Phi, psi and omega in degrees: 000134179270119182277154177275131178277157177306321177296316178294322179296320176300315180295316180298319181293321178293320180297322178291327175294315178306311185297317183293313184299321178287350179264007179291134183257164180302333178286352183093000174261159176278157163292111198284313185209152174193153175278132179310125180085001182240160177311141182274146189207152171248018183297145178087202188296135178235120184276115175295322178302314182289326176302312182297315177305322179291320174304313180299317177296315180306314181292321178295316180295313183294327178289321184276329185249346198270195004289134177264126187310121173087345187289310181293323176295323176293326182289318181297318181293313182288334178297325178296324176297317181299311184296317182285324189249339189243333179271118183235145180294145179233124177054047178106197189262358185278338184239147173233148176221157173275125172271133171218122183057032175085000182248146172281116189242132181299304183297321176296323176295324176296319180292330179292326176297322177300312179298319180293322178295315178297327173299317179297314181308314188286322189254337191060022180277117185294346177297319181298317184290322174299318178295319182294322178294319179291332179285320174296327179297327178294317181292320176299320181294340181273353184281129177270170182301332177291334187111342180290166182244152162279127190266326182222140173229145172292148180238134009261002185297329180083011176295137178288130174271139181286342184298146176220154177225180185251025178225339184297320181298319177297316176302320181295310178299318180300314177302313178305319181290320176305314179289324173304315179307328184261345185234339186056033177285111186297336177295326175291317182293322181290323178294323178296312181296317177299319180294315184294329181296318182286315188290329176296314178297323179279359183055035180303125175081359182284311182294331186256020174052047191286104176294331180293327175295320179294322174305306186299312182295322177300311182296316179296315182301327182298331181246343182220068190293132175214141176302334183293330181291319179293316183296324177295310182296325177297322179297315181293316180296316177303315174305311180301320187279322186280336179242091180261025181295342179299332181291345181268358185283344186067034179237142183280318185301313180301322178295313178299317183297318178297323177293317176302315184295313182292330177286327175294318176298321178294323177296317176303316181293338180260009180290148174299143180093347178256135178264099185293144176263120183308307184301321183296316181293324179298315182294315178305309183290332171300312176298321175300315183292326176298316183289318182296322176291320178299317186291342180292345174295340185262359178285126182248327174213175178303117178078011182237128175229138182267169182296315185196177179302324175243024182229093187277025179274135171257137179219154190300325177284339174288345179266310190280341174292309170304318184297319180294320181293316179297320181302309179295320178300317183298311186291320181288335178288332175286343181082000000 
């Protein structure tokens, strides 16, 4: 198997950011999906959640690799579309939530905090930080006494929807930690710690290989290191390493997301105050390199990745998940 080098990973991450920025349309949306070789279109469902994720990736890539020509301006333009069309007031003006398919969604709202925080980093415009705080207020309001979150509510009535998934809570905690890094608001940290205590006990995201939980655990460990966070992260990473059946699915996103998750776990293992075990990190990075090589099978053009071997559709998240994995690998290789 031919491994992706750190230099190649930097180039690939930049290509993904370029492709996304160049797909921005006059209305502020991305060209969401298209079949390779066929006219590009945004007909049908357009995911606000993936739109938000794309903004976050553009800003992260431009910050780490840039400036990349046109990427920051594209991110700022499409962020205005997010603010105008996807961020909606909830129960008054003190809280904001992201609407997707007409529902107020916990995980989508968490991702919006990441994007808004990065927008503030770039511009120092207090409007973005204010929006991030109101968005975080929604997440905190969804936390129950147990520490768990309500994940979906009907909008605008607020009726709880019974559906649950294995990634929204991780996205929510990650968003809280992004904002905490910039505000030192102890309420955010306490909400995150309370959530993780419950999620750890529930083994949330372990069986489902949740890379979002590994992102969240790494961020929390950076400011509040506890052995239980490492143990929780190890269970998720161990599952990813021991069950590599996802590579046989012929799909790009599961491979890219596992690489993202294992890279987040490797960052945690390298945090100050933690005594890393050499063999563990060696095994983790071997699997990361295998996944990065495997995802290259789905690359069709510069910055374009398709859904699968027999699924020739390009979509914005099929671009930014590999992009995030390549970006993290390049940065961690640089130390």
